[in-house]
N, C-alpha and C positions, 0 to 999 in steps of 0.2 A: 682530529677532523672525521668528519663522518664519510663513510665511503660513498665513491661516487659509481655508480655502474655505467657501464659503456655497453652500446649495442651497435652490432652492425645493421645497415639496412635489410629488410626482407621484403619478397615479393608478397603483396597482398591477395590473398586467396579469394577467388570471384565467390561471393555467397548468395544462394538461391533465395528466393522468396519465401518468408517465414508466415507467411498468410495460408488459409486453407485452399486446397486444391479446388480448382474450379470456381472460387468465390470471392477473386481478387477485388478490394475496393478500388473506386475512383478516387485518387488521389489529386488535389487542386491544391494551387498556392495563390497569394491576394493576388486579386487582379485577373485570375481566372474565369473563362465565360463558363459556366455551367450548363446553361440551356438557354435558346433563345426563342422557344416555346411560352404562348402567354397563358397557358392553362396551368400554370404550377403556382403555388402558394409561396412566398418567401420566408423561410426559417431562420433560426441563429444561426450565423455566420455566412450570411448572406445580406447582397443588397440587389436594387434594381437600376440599370442605367440604358437608358436608351430602348425600353422593353427587352433586356438581357438581364437573365439573372446571375450575377456575380459573385464569386467568392471573397468574403474579407478577411479570411483567416486560412491558414494552411492545415489541410489534414482531410479526412474523407469524408466522400458525398453519401448522405442517407437519405433515402426518398422513403416516406411514408404515404401511402396513395398519392395526392398530388402535392404533400407538403415535403418541401427540399431543405435540408438544413445541412452545415458542415459541422462535424464534430472535430474541432481541434485536435493535433495530435499531442502538445502539450500545454497544459493548461492547469488553473488551480482547480482543487477540488470542490465538486457540485455535489451536494448530498443529496441522497435519496432514500426515502423511509424503507429501513430494514439493513441497511448497510451497515458493517462492523469496521469501526474505526480505533485507531490509535492515538492518543492526544495528547499535550500537557498542560498543566494547570497554569493559567497565567495569572489569575487574580481571583481571591474570594471575595463574592458580595454577598449583601443580606438573601439570604435562603438560597443562594444560587454559586456556583461557580464557572469562571471564564475558561475556556480550552482551546489551546491552538489546534486545528485538526487541518493545515495544510489549503484553508478555505480563503476566501476573501475577506471574510467577518470572522470573528471569533465565536464558535459555538458556547452552548449554553447547556450546563448541567444543572439541572433543578436538585434541590435538597430532598423534595419527594417524590425524584425520580432515581433514586438509589435506594439500594439496600441497607440497613442498618447490620452494623458486625452483628454474626451470627443468623444472618437472615432473618431479622425479628419484623414482625409488621405490626407497624402501631402509628398513629397519626403524631408527626414532627412536633415537637414541644419547644418554649424558648430555651431549655437547656441544650437541645440538638442544634440549635442555631450558634449558639455559643460554642460548642465542642465541633465547629465544622473543619474550623483548621487541625483538629486530633484526627480527622478523618483523611482529607486531602490537604494539603498545602501547595503553594507556589512551588513550581517545578517538578513534582508528583508526573509520572506517566499512569495512566489509564488506557483499559481498553473499554469500550463501549459501543451502544449500536445507536441507530438515526432514530428515534420518536416520530418527530415531524421536521418539515421545512418551514420556516416563515416566508411571509412575502416578498420581503427584502434578499431572501436568498441565506439568511443564517440559519444554523442547523439546532435543534433540540435534541441530547441525548438523555438515555435513561441508561443504569447499570444494576435492572431489576432482577436480571438472572446472576447466580453464582458464579458463573463461568466468567463475568465481567468485573472490573474493580480494577483496583491498585496495583501497578506491575513492580515486580521487584529488581531482581539481578538479571542485567543482560545488556544486548546492544542494541542500538535504533540504528535503523536505516532510512534516510527517507529518499524515496525515487518519484517518476511523475506516476501520477494516480492512473494514467493512461494505461500504464504497461502491469497494471495488478488485473489479472484475470477473474471476473466473478465467478463464484462457485458456491456450492450450497452450504459449506462450511469453510473460514477462512482460520480456522485453529487448527493445525496439523502438529502432530508429534510424529517425527521423521524418526526412521529404523536406525539413522548415524548416532542418535544419542543426544539430539536437541530438539527444541519444537519452535514453531515459528508463526506470529499472529501477522496473517497478511491484510494490512488495514485496504480500505478502500479508498481509504486517503491519500494514500503513498508512502504512510509509515509504516515501517515493516519491523517488527519486536521479535528479536533472536533469542533465546532463554534456554538454560540445561533443562530437560524433562524433568518433572519431579518423579521420586521414586512414589511418593502416594498422594493422590489428589487429596487436598482437605478443604471437602465442602460444605465444612460448618463456618471457616474462615469469614465469609461473606465479602471476599476480596478486600480485605484492611491489612491482615497480617503477611509481611514481607519476610524472606527468609533470607536473611542475613550472613548464613554460615558461609566459610570460604568455598570460592568454586574450584574444585580440582583442575589440576593444568590438564589434564585428558578434554576435559568439556569445554574448557577454554579454547583449545586447539581449534575441537570441533566448529563450536561459536564461530573465530576466526575465519576457518575456512570459507563457513557458509556463507559469512560476508562479503566475504571477496568473491566468491561465486556469484553474488547476487550482485555486485557491482558489477562483474562482467559480463553478466547476463544485459543489465540495464545498457551498459555500453554499447552491445549489438544489438540491442532495440528488439530483444526476443521476450515473448508476454511472461508474466511471473504467476506460477501456480506451483502445487508440491510437486508434480512430477518433473516441470523442468529444474526445478532449483533442484531435486535429487540424484536426477541425471547428470546436471554440470558437477555436483558434488562428486560423483562415482568417476565421472572424467578428469578431476583435477586432481586423484588422489598421488599420480606417478609425479607428482608438483610438490614444490615446497609452498607453505601457504603465502609467503612474500612473493614468490614469482609469478603466481596467479594473475596479479596487476599488471605484469609487462605484457602489451600490447598485441605481441606476438603468441605470445601463452593465451590470453583469452581468446583470440581469433582461433585458434587450435581447438580448445575445451568447449567454446561454443559451437562450432562447425559441428562436432561429435555430437552434443547435445542436439543442436538441430536434425541432425541425421536421424538419431534415436526417436525424436517426437515424429518423424515424418515415417520410420518405419511402423511405428507405434498406430499411427492412423492409416496407414496402408493395410 
């Protein structure tokens, strides 16, 4: 029989706001009146009742001039051009792949929007169409960039840079897209010995940092060598740290993940998921981030 972990009740610590100082957002729930002024334009997440602007979703109120909208705290991924995403191939079609990216609709990766193995540049031929399943097949994970967004909200991807392509060995963590902070780069080699890809769509890929960057692979050769135990432990600890940050609703970016990893070192990997340990390490992480801002 599996061992059962019993814990005594503990007093929950008061957690301060994690938003930027002096810039707390106005949070609303469905049915809350945002404003009674008639000079505002109705944006996403709002509707008008008796000349009052009312929220239709739970989220943060954002105002751009006279346009008022509510950004949901928890939602599916809405693609924007230039976003970095991690996705899973769901279907191989003619001249394109369908990709699951945590969006309302499947994303599309065209055969013409990807690098050929070795980074070769040429027109795609009929032989390339027949060999599509040799490049990517159902179940494969890829990193890509959003090239365009269609009128129905579906996303078109591209992997024309050699830093994008098929993902090899690692761990996938799925979180809410609203918790991934937008940065200049979403590829991070952490000093603890592992790397992360923070997809804007809420898919986070954790993998061992490669010893040498293979720039001529074109993103299709996957390393199938056994991963050492030390690397697997680092990846597992990072994965549990990300779960702890998400549970405590703290934004995910390279600094917060690294601080949380350092705060978790006194604990065993499996203990990080205990509620009282989660609160302790995330509280320490939040304090470090506030000290960094100050």
